N, C-alpha and C positions, 0 to 999 in steps of 0.2 A: 504494500500500500504506500502511495506516495504522500508527500507533505500536504498537498491540497486535500486529500481524504482525511488526514489527521486533523486539519483545521475544521473541516466540515463536521467531523465527529464531535469536536469540542463545542461547536456552535449548536448543533442539533441534538447531540446526545445519542444519535442513532448510528449503528454500525452493522453492516451486513457482512459477516465473514465470507471468505471466498467459497468455501464448501456450500454454504447456504445460497449464495448468489448463483453458483453453478446449478444447484438443485432447482431453484426457482426458474432460471432461464431454460433449463432442460424441459421443464413442465409446460412451457409455452410453445405450442406446436401448431403447424398448419395441417389440415386434414388431407386425406389421400386424394381428394379431388383437385387439389391445387397443382398446376403443372410444375414439373421439375425445375425449369429455369427460374421460376419464381421462388420455389422452395430453396434452391441453391443460394440465391441472393439474400433471402430471409435468414438463412443459416449464417451467412457472412455477418449480417447485422447482429445476430444473436451472439456470435463469437466476439465481435467487437465490444459488445456490452459486457461480456465476461472479462475481457482484457482491460476494460476501463477500470477494473478494480486496481490494477497496477499503475495506471496512468490516467488520472482524473480528466486531463485535457482531452481525452478521447470522447467525452460526453457529447459535444456538439457534432462530432463526426458520426456518432451512432444515430443521433437525431436525423441528420441529413440522409444517412443511409436508409432509415425507415421511410422517409418521404420518397426516395427514389425507388424503393421496393414497392411501395403502394402504387406509384405511377406505372411501374413495369407490370404489376398485376392488372391494373385497369387496361393498359394497352393490350395485354395478352388476352384478357377477358373479351374485349371488343374487337380483336383481330386487327389492331392498328399497326400498320407498317412503320418501321423505324423512321422512314423519311417523311411520313405524314406529320403535318404540324398540328398535333392535338396536345393540348396542355392539360395540366392537372385539374383545374377547375371545371372545364367542360366535360372531362371524363367522369368526374365525381357527380356532376349534374346528370349525366347520362345514366350512371349507376342508380341514382335516386329515382329517375323517371322509370327505370326498368324494375323498380321495387326490390333492388338487391341489398340496399343498406337500411337497417332497422336499428333503432336505439337498443332494442332487446338483445342485439348481437354484440354489445360492448360490455364486457365484464365489469368495468369500473363504474358503470352507472347503477347505483343502488336501486333507483326507482325509474326504470326506463319509461320514457314518455310514449304513449301509444300514438301520438301525433308525430313522433320522430324529430323533435325539435333539435336534438343534438346532431343527428345525421344531416338534417337540412342545413345546418350551419357549416358543415365540412367544406363545401365548395368555396366558401369565403375564407374560412380560417386556415385550412391546411396549406393552400398556396402562399398565404402571407407568412406562415411559420417557415415553410420551405425557403421562400425568397429571403427571409431574414437570415436564415442559416447560410444560404448560398452566397450571399453578398458580404459575408464576413461579420463575425461577431466574437466578442470575447466572453459572452455570457456562458456560464457553466451551470449545469443542473445535475442534481443527484438522482434524477428520475429516468435513467436509461431503461430500467425494467418496465416502467410505465409506457414508454414509447414502444418497446418491443410488444407489449401486450396489446396496445391499441392497433399497432400495425397488423398483428396476427388476427385480431378480431375483425378488422376491416377486410382483410384479404380472404379470410375464411367465409365471409358472407358473399363474396363475388362468384365463387365457384360451387357447383353442386357437389354435395357429399356422395360418394359412391354408395350404392345400396348393398 
């Protein structure tokens, strides 16, 4: 654990040992209906979150990776070619119109809204967060695991589970 983690522990009083971090991250999975290229990139993000234990400054990189994996999953779901100019917000709106994203599919929402107010805000919020990260930031967050969970929850809703 690096000095930044030590300072965070002093401020928050919270510490997640490496073994527990590994256990929690390993429990966050994509289901078998998610295409392997998306799963592969999700696993890269998950491993980055694990190694963030040793180097706290990886946190913004983990966040950025989750945004790019979400965009890859959306492009894959809608068969968007790499050279087509389709950005994150329109792809999220398309997923909403298709009825693919529901608040009930996000584990961090204690009382999911049947009107999907959280999901309906994603086309506005996610691109802003992604752009904030992409254009450089020194902000650090202790919540890499939360980003991995939200990424998995969104992606798992895009693809049908095999029966």
